[in-house]
C-alpha positions in Angstrom: 2.3 26.6 -16.1 4.1 29.4 -17.9 5.9 32.1 -15.9 3.2 34.8 -16.5 0.4 32.6 -15.2 2.5 31.3 -12.4 3.2 34.9 -11.2 -0.5 35.8 -11.5 -1.5 32.6 -9.6 1.1 33.3 -6.8 0.0 36.9 -6.6 -3.7 35.9 -6.2 -2.7 33.3 -3.6 -0.9 35.9 -1.5 -4.0 38.0 -1.6 -6.2 35.1 -0.6 -3.8 34.2 2.2 -4.1 37.8 3.5 -7.9 37.6 3.3 -8.0 34.3 5.1 -5.8 35.8 7.9 -8.2 38.7 8.1 -11.1 36.4 8.2 -9.6 34.4 11.1 -9.0 37.7 12.9 -12.6 38.8 12.4 -13.9 35.5 13.8 -11.5 35.6 16.8 -12.6 39.2 17.4 -16.3 38.1 17.2 -17.0 40.7 14.5 -20.4 41.3 13.1 -21.6 38.2 11.1 -22.3 40.1 7.9 -18.8 41.5 7.9 -17.4 38.0 8.3 -19.7 36.7 5.5 -18.7 39.5 3.2 -15.0 38.7 3.6 -15.6 34.9 3.4 -17.4 35.5 0.1 -14.6 37.6 -1.2 -12.1 34.8 -0.4 -14.3 32.4 -2.3 -14.6 34.7 -5.3 -10.8 35.1 -5.3 -10.3 31.4 -5.3 -12.8 31.0 -8.2 -10.8 33.5 -10.1 -7.6 31.5 -9.4 -9.4 28.4 -10.6 -10.3 30.1 -13.9 -6.7 31.1 -14.4 -5.4 27.6 -13.7 -8.2 26.0 -15.9 -7.4 28.3 -18.8 -3.7 27.5 -18.5 -4.6 23.8 -18.4 -6.7 24.1 -21.5 -4.1 26.0 -23.5 -1.2 23.8 -22.5 -1.9 20.3 -21.1 -5.2 19.7 -23.0 -3.8 21.0 -26.2 -0.8 18.7 -25.9 -3.0 15.7 -24.9 -5.2 16.3 -28.0 -2.3 16.7 -30.3 -0.8 13.5 -28.8 -4.1 11.6 -29.4 -5.1 11.5 -25.8 -8.5 12.9 -26.3 -10.3 10.5 -24.0 -7.9 11.5 -21.2 -8.6 15.2 -21.6 -12.4 14.6 -21.7 -12.3 12.3 -18.7 -10.3 14.9 -16.6 -12.6 17.7 -17.5 -15.7 15.6 -16.9 -14.3 14.5 -13.5 -13.8 18.2 -12.6 -17.3 19.1 -13.7 -18.9 16.2 -11.8 -17.0 17.1 -8.6 -17.7 20.8 -8.8 -21.0 20.8 -10.6 -22.1 23.4 -13.1 -21.2 27.0 -12.4 -23.9 29.1 -10.6 -25.5 31.9 -12.5 
């Protein structure tokens, strides 16, 4: 991962960590369920955003190198595995 993407990823992870701590506090404090759900969904959205950043980096670096090195089947298999595990994106 290049330095710029690494910095962005780490920044996003710090935000997520803060959100998860806040989520834990909300549950410990028995906060209103909708408030807890709102924050939980925000955490999930932040993680999806991180996933997009990492996937884009993977496509631009690792997959590019694999294809240039003749490892097309490996790239396809990795991406299909990810897709099968996660399923298609929700609309």
